[in-house]
C-alpha positions as CSV (number, residue, x, y, z in Angstrom):
1,X,68.3,109.8,-3.4
2,X,68.9,107.4,-0.8
3,X,68.1,106.4,2.8
4,X,70.4,107.9,5.2
5,X,68.8,106.6,8.2
6,X,66.3,104.1,9.0
7,X,64.6,104.1,12.7
8,X,61.8,101.0,13.9
9,X,60.4,100.1,17.1
10,X,58.5,97.1,17.4
11,X,58.1,96.1,13.7
12,X,57.9,92.8,12.9
13,X,61.2,91.1,14.6
14,X,62.9,94.6,14.8
15,X,62.3,95.5,18.1
16,X,64.3,98.8,18.4
17,X,66.4,99.7,15.3
18,X,68.4,102.7,14.2
19,X,70.6,102.2,11.2
20,X,72.6,104.7,9.2
21,X,73.1,102.6,5.9
22,X,75.7,102.9,3.2
23,X,74.9,105.2,0.2
24,X,75.5,102.3,-2.0
25,X,75.4,98.7,-0.8
26,X,74.4,97.3,2.4
27,X,74.3,93.4,2.7
28,X,72.5,91.6,5.8
29,X,73.7,88.2,6.6
30,X,71.7,85.6,9.0
31,X,69.5,82.3,9.6
32,X,66.1,82.3,8.7
33,X,63.6,84.0,10.9
34,X,66.7,86.3,12.1
35,X,65.2,89.5,11.1
36,X,66.8,90.4,7.4
37,X,63.6,90.1,5.3
38,X,61.8,92.4,8.3
39,X,64.2,95.1,7.5
40,X,63.7,95.3,3.9
41,X,60.1,95.3,4.6
42,X,60.4,98.2,6.9
43,X,62.1,99.9,4.1
44,X,59.4,98.9,1.7
45,X,56.7,100.1,3.9
46,X,58.2,103.4,4.8
47,X,58.2,103.9,1.0
48,X,54.8,102.7,-0.1
49,X,52.7,102.7,3.2
50,X,52.2,99.0,2.9
51,X,54.2,95.7,3.2
52,X,55.4,93.7,0.2
53,X,54.0,90.6,1.9
54,X,50.4,91.9,1.9
55,X,48.6,91.5,5.0
56,X,47.0,94.1,7.7
57,X,48.8,96.8,9.5
58,X,48.1,94.9,12.7
59,X,50.1,92.0,11.3
60,X,53.4,94.3,11.2
61,X,53.4,94.6,15.0
62,X,56.2,92.9,16.9
63,X,55.9,91.4,20.2
64,X,55.7,94.7,22.4
65,X,52.0,95.2,21.8
66,X,49.6,96.6,19.3
67,X,51.7,99.2,17.6
68,X,54.7,100.0,15.7
69,X,56.6,103.0,14.4
70,X,58.9,103.7,11.3
71,X,61.2,106.5,10.7
72,X,63.3,107.5,7.8
73,X,65.7,110.4,6.6
74,X,66.1,110.7,2.9
75,X,68.8,112.8,1.0
76,X,69.0,113.8,-2.5
77,X,72.3,112.4,-4.2
78,X,74.1,115.5,-3.6
79,X,73.1,115.1,0.2
80,X,72.0,118.9,0.0
81,X,68.1,118.2,0.6
82,X,66.2,115.9,3.0
83,X,62.9,114.7,3.9
84,X,61.7,113.1,6.9
85,X,59.4,110.1,6.7
86,X,57.1,108.5,9.7
87,X,54.6,105.7,9.8
88,X,53.1,104.9,13.0
89,X,50.3,102.7,13.9
90,X,48.7,102.2,17.2
91,X,45.6,100.4,18.1
92,X,44.0,99.8,14.7
93,X,44.9,103.7,13.6
94,X,47.5,104.7,11.3
95,X,49.2,108.2,11.1
96,X,51.5,109.1,8.0
97,X,53.8,111.9,8.2
98,X,56.0,113.8,5.5
99,X,58.6,116.5,6.8
100,X,56.3,116.9,10.0
101,X,52.9,117.3,8.1
102,X,50.3,114.9,7.8
103,X,50.6,113.0,4.4
104,X,49.3,110.0,2.4
105,X,51.0,107.1,1.2
106,X,51.1,109.0,-2.2
107,X,53.4,111.4,-0.6
108,X,55.7,108.6,0.4
109,X,55.9,107.1,-3.1
110,X,57.0,110.6,-4.3
111,X,59.5,111.1,-1.5
112,X,61.1,107.6,-1.5
113,X,61.0,105.3,-4.8
114,X,61.6,101.9,-4.0
115,X,61.4,98.5,-5.9
116,X,62.1,94.9,-4.6
117,X,63.3,91.8,-6.0
118,X,62.0,89.1,-3.5
119,X,60.9,85.5,-3.9
120,X,57.2,86.5,-4.1
121,X,58.1,88.9,-7.3
122,X,57.7,85.5,-9.4
123,X,54.0,86.5,-9.2
124,X,54.7,89.0,-11.8
125,X,55.1,86.1,-14.2
126,X,53.0,83.2,-12.7
127,X,50.0,85.3,-11.5
128,X,47.1,87.2,-13.4
129,X,48.1,90.5,-15.3
130,X,47.1,92.9,-12.3
131,X,50.7,92.4,-10.7
132,X,52.2,93.3,-13.9
133,X,49.8,96.1,-14.5
134,X,51.1,97.4,-11.2
135,X,54.8,97.1,-12.0
136,X,54.2,99.1,-15.1
137,X,52.0,101.8,-13.5
138,X,54.4,102.0,-10.7
139,X,57.2,103.4,-13.3
140,X,54.6,105.5,-15.0
141,X,53.9,107.2,-12.1
142,X,57.3,108.2,-11.7
143,X,58.2,109.3,-15.0
144,X,55.3,111.3,-16.0
145,X,53.7,114.0,-14.3
146,X,50.4,113.7,-15.8
147,X,49.9,110.0,-14.8
148,X,48.3,110.5,-11.7
149,X,45.4,112.9,-12.9
150,X,45.0,110.6,-15.9
151,X,44.6,107.6,-13.7
152,X,42.3,109.2,-11.3
153,X,39.9,110.5,-14.2
154,X,39.8,107.0,-15.5
155,X,39.2,105.4,-12.3
156,X,36.5,108.0,-11.2
157,X,34.8,107.2,-14.5
158,X,35.0,103.8,-14.5
159,X,33.2,103.5,-10.9
160,X,30.5,105.8,-11.9
161,X,30.0,103.6,-15.1
162,X,30.0,100.4,-13.2
163,X,27.6,101.8,-10.7
164,X,25.2,102.5,-13.3
165,X,25.4,98.9,-14.7
166,X,24.9,97.4,-11.4
167,X,21.7,99.7,-10.6
168,X,20.3,98.8,-14.3
169,X,20.8,102.4,-15.1
170,X,19.6,103.3,-18.8
171,X,21.1,103.8,-22.0
172,X,21.6,107.6,-21.8
173,X,23.3,107.1,-18.2
174,X,26.0,104.7,-19.3
175,X,26.4,106.6,-22.6
176,X,27.1,109.5,-20.5
177,X,30.4,108.4,-18.8
178,X,32.0,106.7,-22.0
179,X,33.4,109.7,-23.4
180,X,35.3,110.5,-20.2
181,X,36.3,106.9,-19.6
182,X,37.2,106.3,-23.3
183,X,39.2,109.6,-23.4
184,X,41.1,109.1,-19.7
185,X,41.6,105.4,-20.8
186,X,43.3,105.8,-24.2
187,X,45.6,108.5,-22.4
188,X,46.4,106.1,-20.1
189,X,47.3,103.2,-22.4
190,X,49.5,105.8,-24.4
191,X,51.7,106.7,-21.3
192,X,51.9,103.1,-20.6
193,X,53.2,102.4,-24.0
194,X,55.6,105.4,-24.4
195,X,57.2,104.1,-21.0
196,X,57.8,100.6,-22.3
197,X,59.1,101.7,-25.6
198,X,61.6,103.7,-23.6
199,X,62.3,100.8,-21.7
200,X,62.9,98.3,-24.4
201,X,66.7,99.3,-25.2
202,X,67.7,99.1,-21.4
203,X,65.8,95.7,-21.1
204,X,67.2,94.4,-23.9
205,X,70.8,95.4,-22.3
206,X,69.8,94.0,-18.7
207,X,68.3,90.8,-20.4
208,X,71.7,90.3,-22.3
209,X,73.7,91.0,-19.3
210,X,72.2,88.5,-17.0
211,X,70.7,85.6,-19.2
212,X,72.9,86.0,-22.2
213,X,70.8,83.6,-24.3
214,X,67.4,83.5,-25.7
215,X,64.8,85.7,-27.6
216,X,62.7,87.8,-25.3
217,X,59.9,90.0,-25.9
218,X,57.4,92.3,-24.0
219,X,53.7,93.1,-25.7
220,X,50.9,95.4,-23.9
221,X,47.7,94.2,-24.5
222,X,45.5,97.6,-23.9
223,X,42.4,95.8,-22.8
224,X,40.2,96.2,-25.4
225,X,40.4,95.3,-29.3
226,X,43.5,96.9,-30.8
227,X,42.8,99.3,-33.5
228,X,39.0,100.1,-32.3
229,X,38.5,103.5,-30.5
230,X,38.0,102.7,-26.9
231,X,34.4,104.6,-27.0
232,X,33.2,102.4,-29.5
233,X,34.5,99.2,-27.8
234,X,32.4,100.4,-25.0
235,X,29.3,100.9,-26.8
236,X,29.6,97.3,-28.3
237,X,30.2,95.8,-25.0
238,X,27.2,97.5,-23.0
239,X,24.5,94.6,-23.7
240,X,27.1,92.1,-22.2
241,X,28.3,94.8,-19.5
242,X,25.0,94.8,-18.3
243,X,24.7,90.9,-17.7
244,X,27.6,90.9,-15.8
245,X,27.3,94.3,-14.0
246,X,30.8,95.5,-14.6
247,X,33.0,96.9,-17.5
248,X,35.1,94.6,-19.1
249,X,36.9,96.6,-21.7
250,X,39.7,99.3,-21.1
251,X,43.0,99.6,-19.6
252,X,42.0,98.3,-16.1
253,X,42.0,95.0,-18.2
254,X,45.5,95.6,-19.8
255,X,47.8,93.0,-20.0
256,X,51.6,93.0,-20.2
257,X,52.7,89.7,-21.9
258,X,56.4,88.3,-21.6
259,X,57.5,86.0,-24.2
260,X,60.3,83.7,-24.7
261,X,60.9,82.4,-28.3
262,X,57.3,83.4,-29.1
263,X,55.9,81.6,-26.1
264,X,54.5,82.5,-22.7
265,X,57.3,82.5,-20.1
266,X,55.2,81.2,-17.6
267,X,56.2,77.6,-17.9
268,X,58.8,78.0,-20.6
269,X,62.0,79.0,-18.1
270,X,63.2,78.1,-15.2
271,X,62.6,79.8,-11.7
272,X,66.2,81.1,-11.9
273,X,65.7,82.6,-15.2
274,X,62.6,84.1,-14.1
275,X,64.4,85.7,-11.1
276,X,67.0,86.8,-13.7
277,X,64.5,88.0,-16.3
278,X,62.2,89.9,-13.4
279,X,65.8,91.6,-12.2
280,X,66.2,92.8,-15.7
281,X,63.0,94.4,-15.7
282,X,63.3,95.8,-12.4
283,X,66.7,97.3,-13.2
284,X,65.6,98.8,-16.3
285,X,62.6,100.3,-15.2
286,X,64.8,102.0,-12.1
287,X,67.3,103.3,-14.6
288,X,64.8,104.9,-16.5
289,X,63.3,106.3,-13.5
290,X,66.6,107.7,-12.6
291,X,67.5,108.9,-16.0
292,X,64.2,111.0,-16.1
293,X,64.1,112.3,-12.4
294,X,67.8,112.2,-11.6
295,X,66.5,110.2,-8.2
296,X,67.4,106.4,-8.8
297,X,65.0,104.2,-6.8
298,X,66.3,102.2,-3.7
299,X,66.5,98.5,-4.6
300,X,66.0,95.7,-2.4
301,X,66.9,92.2,-3.0
302,X,65.8,89.8,-0.7
303,X,67.6,86.0,-0.4
304,X,70.1,87.2,-3.3
305,X,71.5,83.9,-4.1
306,X,68.3,81.6,-4.1
307,X,67.4,79.6,-7.3
308,X,70.8,81.2,-9.0
309,X,73.6,78.9,-10.1
310,X,76.7,80.9,-9.4
311,X,77.3,82.3,-12.9
312,X,73.9,83.8,-12.5
313,X,74.8,85.2,-9.0
314,X,78.0,86.6,-10.9
315,X,75.9,88.2,-13.4
316,X,73.4,89.7,-11.0
317,X,75.8,90.9,-8.6
318,X,77.9,92.6,-11.6
319,X,74.7,94.4,-12.7
320,X,73.6,95.6,-9.3
321,X,77.2,96.8,-8.7
322,X,76.7,98.8,-11.9
323,X,73.4,100.3,-10.8
324,X,73.8,104.0,-9.5
325,X,71.3,103.7,-6.7
326,X,71.3,102.4,-3.3
327,X,70.9,98.7,-2.6
328,X,69.7,96.4,0.4
329,X,70.4,92.9,0.1
330,X,69.8,89.8,2.2
331,X,71.5,86.6,2.2
332,X,72.3,83.6,4.3
333,X,76.1,83.7,4.2
334,X,78.8,85.4,2.4
335,X,79.1,82.4,-0.4
336,X,79.0,82.0,-4.1
337,X,79.3,85.5,-5.6
338,X,79.0,87.2,-2.5
339,X,82.2,85.8,-1.2
340,X,84.1,88.5,-3.0
341,X,85.2,91.9,-1.5
342,X,82.1,94.2,-1.9
343,X,82.1,98.2,-1.4
344,X,79.8,99.2,1.1
345,X,78.5,97.6,4.6
346,X,78.1,94.2,5.9
347,X,76.0,93.4,8.9
348,X,74.9,90.2,10.7
349,X,71.2,90.1,11.8
350,X,70.1,87.8,14.6
351,X,67.0,88.0,16.6
352,X,66.2,91.3,14.6
353,X,69.5,92.9,16.0
354,X,72.2,94.2,13.6
355,X,75.7,93.9,14.3
356,X,78.5,95.5,11.6
357,X,81.0,92.8,10.2
């Protein structure tokens, strides 16, 4: 699966764009504020219905007024099947269309899986567990058809129990939601663990290729005491949950922990090593999705060489060149590892306009 055509109008710095990217590698060069990241943001927004930078849809509009438009044509690897994706925002109203029909962001996720490695992805290590849960669940969503139904069951039961806690519902009302919450929660935890187990060999291989040193380990804490049935944990926690007005145990509180030599990586490795570790996770997860579904996610790499010594740049570039999916990469110039001859297409970006080199 790859993006064959990308159109944008008044999106960030992209006034008008009509790009037919290479099926494998696309490298965008240019100075700061030239529009390189805007281009990656357009691909990401087309695939997920939101920007990786956060913010509102209104903030994505360029200088031409309160509107923007994105369109993409996505082909299967054999080029035989196509999907047409469209997003439009105008005067506070958004519209999503897939193959000419009204759709939701869920349809975009299914039609064009995209993952990103950019300066902000340091949050996976530096911030709280929500960012890591989101990364994990994105992968499970693509490889496990039952995930969405399980996740929706769990979220529905969690909302109902939290509502009962906030309105001071009785013991019977709280207890009524706990079997569904526990059953869906334990199923969700099993799906997450299965995905991590299947990722482990690929993560080990990628970490070895990119970092070449150190002992790394990934642990998933389920969000409640290990070895205790979730239904029992919820019952034990009712009094404390009543005081706080929220459910404190369950997979919505799960945490994916990354450790180096037995310690949390947050303060143990350099920013460059963090970037490579996250890159190993992104590549391993994307390869697993490709193995299971036959459609490798599109990878977006913003500011390729930032915080990486040249030997680490070479290791990352080699790993990316081995990856069978489509790549979009940005950099200031063709220096360091990027100075070598690369397959694919190279563009210069200036004031939101592209020129192929």
